[in-house]
Structure formats: C-alpha cells, structure tokens
C-alpha positions in Angstrom: 65.9 57.3 18.4 64.5 59.5 15.6 62.5 58.2 12.7 63.5 58.4 9.1 61.4 60.0 6.3 62.6 57.3 3.9 63.6 53.6 3.9 67.3 52.8 3.8 68.5 49.2 3.7 71.8 47.4 4.0 71.9 43.9 2.6 74.8 41.4 2.8 74.1 38.4 0.7 77.0 36.2 1.9 78.1 32.7 1.2 77.3 31.6 4.7 74.3 33.8 5.7 72.1 36.6 4.4 72.1 39.6 6.7 69.7 42.5 6.4 69.4 45.8 8.3 66.6 48.3 7.3 65.5 51.6 8.7 61.9 51.9 7.5 60.3 55.3 7.0 58.4 56.4 10.1 59.9 53.7 12.3 62.3 54.4 15.2 64.1 51.0 15.3 65.7 49.1 12.5 64.3 45.8 11.3 67.2 43.3 11.3 67.6 39.6 10.5 69.9 36.8 9.4 68.8 33.9 7.4 70.5 30.8 5.9 71.6 30.8 2.2 69.6 27.8 1.0 67.6 28.7 -2.1 66.0 26.3 -4.7 63.1 26.2 -7.0 60.0 25.4 -4.9 59.4 22.0 -6.6 62.9 20.9 -5.4 62.1 21.7 -1.7 61.6 18.7 0.7 58.0 17.5 1.0 56.0 17.2 4.2 54.5 13.8 5.1 51.1 15.5 5.3 51.5 17.1 1.9 52.9 20.3 0.6 56.4 21.7 0.8 58.6 21.9 4.0 60.4 25.2 3.8 60.8 25.6 7.6 61.5 29.3 8.3 62.1 30.1 4.6 60.0 32.3 2.4 58.6 31.8 -1.1 59.4 34.3 -3.8 59.0 34.5 -7.6 62.0 34.6 -10.0 60.9 35.2 -13.6 57.5 33.7 -12.9 58.9 30.6 -11.1 58.3 30.0 -7.4 61.5 29.7 -5.3 62.0 28.8 -1.7 64.7 31.0 0.0 66.3 31.3 3.4 66.5 27.5 4.2 69.3 25.7 5.9 71.5 24.1 3.2 71.5 20.8 5.1 67.7 20.7 4.8 67.7 20.8 1.0 68.1 17.9 -1.4 71.0 18.2 -3.8 71.7 21.8 -2.9 75.2 22.9 -3.9 76.4 25.9 -1.9 77.7 28.5 -4.4 81.3 29.2 -3.8 82.3 31.0 -7.0 82.8 34.6 -8.1 79.7 34.5 -10.4 77.4 34.0 -7.4 75.8 37.5 -7.8 74.6 36.5 -11.3 72.7 33.4 -10.1 69.0 32.9 -9.4 70.0 31.8 -5.9 71.5 35.2 -5.1 68.4 37.0 -6.5 66.0 34.8 -4.6 67.9 35.4 -1.3 67.9 39.2 -1.9 64.2 39.3 -2.5 63.5 36.7 0.2 65.3 38.8 2.9 63.3 41.9 2.1 60.1 39.9 2.0 60.7 38.1 5.3 61.4 41.5 6.9 58.0 42.8 5.6 59.5 45.4 3.4 57.5 46.6 0.4 59.6 49.6 -0.8 63.2 50.7 -0.4 64.4 54.2 -1.3 68.1 53.3 -1.1 69.8 49.9 -0.8 73.5 49.4 -0.2 75.3 46.0 -0.6 78.9 44.9 -1.0 81.2 42.5 -3.0 84.7 41.1 -2.2 87.4 43.8 -2.4 89.3 41.9 -5.1 86.2 41.8 -7.3 85.3 45.4 -6.6 88.7 46.7 -7.7 89.3 44.0 -10.3 89.3 44.4 -14.1 85.7 43.4 -14.2 84.6 45.4 -11.2 82.6 48.1 -12.9 80.6 45.6 -14.9 79.9 43.4 -11.9 78.8 46.4 -9.8 76.5 47.5 -12.6 75.1 43.9 -12.9 74.3 43.7 -9.2 72.7 47.2 -9.2 70.5 46.2 -12.1 69.6 43.0 -10.4 68.6 44.6 -7.2 66.9 47.8 -8.5 63.3 47.6 -9.7 60.1 45.8 -8.8 60.4 42.2 -7.5 57.3 40.0 -7.3 56.7 37.7 -4.3 53.6 36.3 -5.9 51.0 37.5 -8.4 49.7 40.2 -6.1 52.6 41.2 -3.8 55.8 43.0 -4.8 58.8 44.9 -3.4 60.1 48.0 -5.1 63.8 49.0 -4.8 64.3 52.5 -6.1 68.1 52.6 -6.1 71.1 50.4 -5.3 74.8 51.1 -4.6 77.6 48.5 -4.4 80.6 49.1 -2.2 83.7 47.1 -1.2 82.6 44.4 1.3 84.6 45.6 4.4 83.4 49.2 4.0 80.2 48.2 5.7 82.0 47.0 8.7 84.1 50.2 8.9 80.9 52.4 8.8 79.4 50.2 11.5 82.4 50.9 13.7 82.2 54.6 13.1 78.4 54.6 13.9 78.3 52.2 16.9 81.8 51.8 18.4 83.3 55.3 19.1 86.0 53.7 21.3 87.4 52.1 18.1 87.1 55.2 15.9 90.6 55.9 14.4 92.4 59.1 15.1 93.0 61.6 12.3 95.8 60.3 10.0 95.7 56.9 11.6 96.0 53.9 9.3 93.4 51.2 10.0 92.9 47.7 8.5 89.4 46.4 8.5 89.5 42.6 7.9 86.2 40.9 7.1 86.3 37.1 7.5 83.5 35.7 5.5 82.6 32.2 4.3 83.9 32.6 0.7 86.6 35.2 1.1 88.5 37.3 3.6 88.5 40.9 2.6 90.5 43.8 3.9 90.6 47.5 3.3 93.2 50.0 4.5 91.5 53.2 5.5 92.9 56.6 6.5 90.5 59.4 7.3 87.6 57.6 5.6 89.5 57.1 2.4 90.2 53.6 1.1 93.8 52.9 -0.1 92.9 50.3 -2.8 96.6 49.3 -3.5 96.8 48.0 0.1 93.4 46.4 0.1 92.5 42.9 -1.2 90.9 39.5 -0.8 91.9 35.9 0.0 90.0 32.7 -0.6 91.5 31.2 2.6 88.2 32.0 4.3 85.9 30.2 6.8 84.9 27.6 4.2 88.5 26.5 3.8 89.1 26.5 7.6 86.0 24.3 8.1 87.2 21.8 5.5 90.6 21.7 7.2 89.0 21.0 10.6 86.9 18.2 9.1 90.0 16.7 7.5 91.8 16.8 10.9 88.9 15.1 12.6 88.8 12.4 9.9 92.6 11.9 10.2 92.3 11.3 13.9 89.2 9.2 14.1 89.3 7.4 10.7 85.7 8.4 9.7 84.4 11.5 8.0 82.4 14.4 9.3 81.0 17.1 7.0 82.2 20.7 7.1 78.6 21.7 7.0 77.9 20.0 10.3 80.8 21.9 11.9 79.6 25.1 10.4 76.1 24.6 11.7 77.4 24.1 15.2 79.8 27.0 15.0 77.2 29.4 13.6 74.7 28.3 16.3 77.1 28.7 19.1 77.2 25.0 20.0 80.3 24.2 21.9 80.2 20.4 21.3 78.8 17.9 18.8 77.7 14.4 20.0 79.4 12.3 17.3 78.6 8.7 18.1 80.7 7.7 21.0 82.8 10.8 20.7 82.1 14.4 21.9 83.7 16.8 19.5 84.7 20.2 21.0 84.1 22.3 17.9 86.0 25.4 18.9 89.2 23.4 19.6 89.1 21.8 16.2 88.5 25.1 14.5 91.3 26.8 16.4 93.6 24.0 15.4 92.6 24.4 11.7 93.1 28.2 12.0 96.8 27.7 12.9 97.3 26.5 9.3 94.8 28.5 7.4 94.8 32.0 9.0 98.6 32.7 8.4 98.1 32.2 4.7 95.7 35.1 4.7 98.0 37.4 6.7 100.9 36.6 4.5 98.9 38.2 1.7 97.8 41.1 4.0 101.3 41.9 5.1 102.6 41.7 1.5 100.0 44.3 0.4 101.1 46.7 3.1 104.8 46.5 2.2 104.9 49.8 0.3 103.2 51.7 3.1 105.6 53.3 5.5 103.3 53.3 8.5 102.1 50.1 10.0 98.3 50.0 10.8 97.6 51.5 14.3 94.4 49.5 14.5 93.2 46.2 13.0 89.5 45.4 13.3 88.3 41.9 12.6 84.7 41.4 11.6 82.6 38.8 9.9 81.3 35.4 11.2 84.8 33.9 11.3 86.6 36.9 12.7 87.4 35.4 16.1 89.2 32.5 14.4 91.7 34.8 12.8 92.5 37.1 15.7 95.5 35.1 17.0 97.2 35.2 13.5 96.5 39.0 13.3 98.2 39.6 16.6 101.2 37.5 15.4 101.6 39.2 12.1 101.0 42.7 13.4 102.6 42.7 16.9 102.7 46.5 17.1 99.1 47.1 16.2 96.0 47.0 18.3 93.8 44.1 17.3 90.1 44.2 18.1 86.9 42.3 17.2 83.9 44.4 16.0 80.7 44.3 17.9 78.3 41.7 16.7 80.5 40.9 13.7 78.0 38.9 11.7 75.7 41.9 11.3 78.5 44.5 11.0 78.5 44.8 7.2 74.7 45.0 6.8 74.4 47.6 9.5 77.2 49.6 7.9 75.6 49.4 4.5 72.4 50.6 6.0 74.2 53.5 7.6 75.8 54.4 4.2 72.3 54.2 2.5 70.9 56.5 5.2 73.7 59.1 4.7 73.3 58.9 0.9 69.5 59.6 1.2 70.1 62.4 3.7 72.6 64.0 1.3 70.2 63.7 -1.6 67.3 65.2 0.3 69.5 68.1 1.5 70.6 68.8 -2.0 67.0 68.8 -3.2 65.9 71.2 -0.5 68.7 73.6 -1.4 67.7 73.5 -5.0 64.1 74.1 -4.1 65.0 77.1 -1.9 67.2 78.5 -4.6 64.3 78.7 -7.1 62.2 81.4 -5.2 65.4 83.4 -4.6 66.2 83.4 -8.3 62.6 84.4 -9.2 62.8 87.3 -6.7 66.0 88.5 -8.2 
C-alpha cells in the first residue's frame, strides 16, 4: 500500500458513535477508530475514589479554554443527555468529539477533512448555512491543552450516505453498480436513516432523503416491548450497549434477554415506516433501483424490510458498515487532495512554458 504525501481524514460524528479514518502523510496504513459519544465539561466527569477524574478511555480537550472530557460511554456520565436534535453540529459536545477523535488518533495536522450530515439537512432550506457552520467549526487550530494543538487546513461537508457509497466503490468491487444502474444507499444511523439515489456517481437529490425512524426509535420500541411483557423497565441505552458490543444476551435478574430477537421484533414495526418514505420518494423514477446497499450500525435490522419493499432489487449489507461513512469520507478527502496537487503541478509546469514562449 502506497504512502500519501498529505494527510486526508474522514470523520463521522454520529449520534451513536464517532468514527474516524485518517491516511497520515508518509504512512502506508490508515489510522482508524470508533469512540463513544459521551462528552461533558471535565468538572462534570465522574470522580475516582483515589482522586481525580475517571474518564476511562476518553480524552481531554480544550473548548474555548475550558477542559472537556470526550469519547466516554454515555452510561458512565452523570446527567448526560444524548443529543438527538438537528442542532447537534452547533454544540460544544460535537466540537469536543471532533477534536477528541483526532487527538486520540495522535493527529496533529490534517490537510483535508471530509464529514457528512443527514441528507434532509444537506439539501434542506438551511443546508448551505449548516454546511458553512460545520466547515468553520472544524477548520482551524484546535487546542488540546496549553501546549498541544491540532490544525485542520480545510473541511468539506457532504451528504451522509455519500461516504458509504465511496467506501463501496473503493473496497467492494463486487457491489460496484453498472453504468446507468440506479443504486440506493441507505445509511441506518442512531438519529436518522439517510438514503441517496445514485446513478453513475451522480446523486439524484429529489429521490434522496432522511427519516427519524432510526436506531434510537427502534431501541426505544424494543425497550417498550420488553416492559410490556415483563412489567418492569429496561433502558434503551442498555440494549444499545449490548447491540453495539455484539452481546447476544443480557442477564436481567432472573431473565435472560436475547437482544437480537427483541430488536428484530421492534424492527417489524419501525423499519417499514422508513421504507414507506423511501418508496414514496422513488415514485417519479421510472426505473426501480437495481441495487440497495444498507450501511450504518443498524443496517442489518432494516434488511428484511428493504427486501419486502423492493422485491425486485438486490439488497446487500456493506462491509463493516459502522466504519463505512468515515472510510468513504477519507477516500473523498484523498481524491480531493490528489486533484488539487495535480492542478498545482500543471500550473507550475505551465509557467516555464509561458516564459519560454
């Protein structure tokens, strides 16, 4: 694997996890990681019995001169309210997680960073302003402490599912669409389910969109079904932790809960609501999608509904769906930097030729 002459990063600050993929200048392999989305001012972090703050595997960063702990499990934090609103990118929690992910990966400088937002926000009436705000937040010098900083030279914001599409093109040639073939990329996240209709690398925004019937809603439904059966509550966060960690069961007092079975049961009600919207937004397209690719942490839970609503399409899960967007964003950043360097080289070569003429 060849090395890069620049550092290209893909960052997916989700509502469930933060995912980062970075190709560092001079390194052959990417640095990749996921981390939880817990972020609070350091003085609100739990305290150790022996003294000091207990931030587990998190990292401390500085936001406007205030120390923040980022990358902690939400269940470990006191009074932490997970952000599930459209204004998330404007919060200090979002900024702390962005800086924290880069800091934890040991990154000190980024030439080009790509990230994404839900499709409905990207193409919405406030889309340009939101993209500008995120770009301004991420670009610049960010301080970890009084002596250590991270510099991000440029940031580009794209529709969320575009990252997963680029990851498929880069790493899954068996799923690469044929010329003229309509493809739906459906990214099942914690806050939203986003889909883009793509033909020959072009996004058809009239047939792309978002739904809030995402993994968070499905988890809440599963928790409600469990409470209905057993007469006592269980938190959606506990189900999420088990699902995210690949735990098949939860020991719940005298009961063993099979997490996957409850999530599948909940998906029978929640997932069809998403695909009603997806189908509705394809109604003015003559061709049905040849290929539907599900990605994101909850993608597997929506596969059955995808097959039911699109019986003539091939339905597939992307490889390592949790990291798909971040890897795709990193690939886009790499292509953008390569294009810029090529243009600069062409301009430099043109100058001597003009002088000779």
